[in-house]
N, C-alpha and C positions, 0 to 999 in steps of 0.2 A: 883552437886550431882552425876552425872555419873562419874565413875572413869576410865572407859574404853569405847572407841568407835572406829569405824573403817570405812573404805570405800575401794572401789576398783576402779581401772581405767585401761585403756589400753594406753600404751605409743605410741605416734605417731611413725610409722615406724615399729611396731612390731605386727600389727593386724594379726590375723589368726594363731598365734603361741601358741595355748592352754594356754592362760593365761587370766585373767587380774592379775595385781599386787594387793596384799592385803596389806593395811596399817593399822596397829593397833596402837592406841595411848593410853598409860596408864598414868593417871594423879595422881600425889601424892602431897598432900599439903606439903608445907614447910614454914618456918618462914615468908618470905616476898612475897609469891605467890604460884605458882604451878610448880613443876618439871614435864616435859613431856618426856616420853620415847616412842620412835617411832621405830616400827619394820616393815620393809617392806619385803615382800616375793613375789615369783613369777618368779624370775630370772631363776631358774632352769628349767622352762618349755620352755625356748628359746633355739634355736640352738646356739652352742658355739660362732660363730662369732658375732651374734647379742647380745648374753648375755654379752660377754666381753665389747663390745662397750657401751651398756646401763649401765652395772654395773659401769664402770669407770666414766660414766657421773654423777653418784651419789657419787663420791669419797669425795666430800666436805660435803655431807649429807644435811639433812633438815635445819641445822642451817644457811646456806647461802641462803635459799630459801624464797621468799616472801610469799609462802604458809602458813608458820607458823603465820604470821601476819593475814592472812585471816581466819585461823582456830581459832586464839584467838578472833577475832572479832565475828565470828559465836558463839563460846562457850559463850562469855560474853552476847550476845543477848539472848541465850537460857536459861540462868539462871536469867535474869533480870525480 
């Protein structure tokens, strides 16, 4: 039922730099499941040297992350 939800977190090693990150997930039904659009913000609040390092750490995106499996599990439990 929810089509949008989000969360925030602080990246290890970036504490105290006027952030957390904000992650928004938009869910869109499609034929065989749900398409997930993920938007992450908060990088701009970091000093340039830290921002570049952290941003590059996300270059492969959430598709390579085990976090999506965890989010899918939580979402399936929430609607059951």
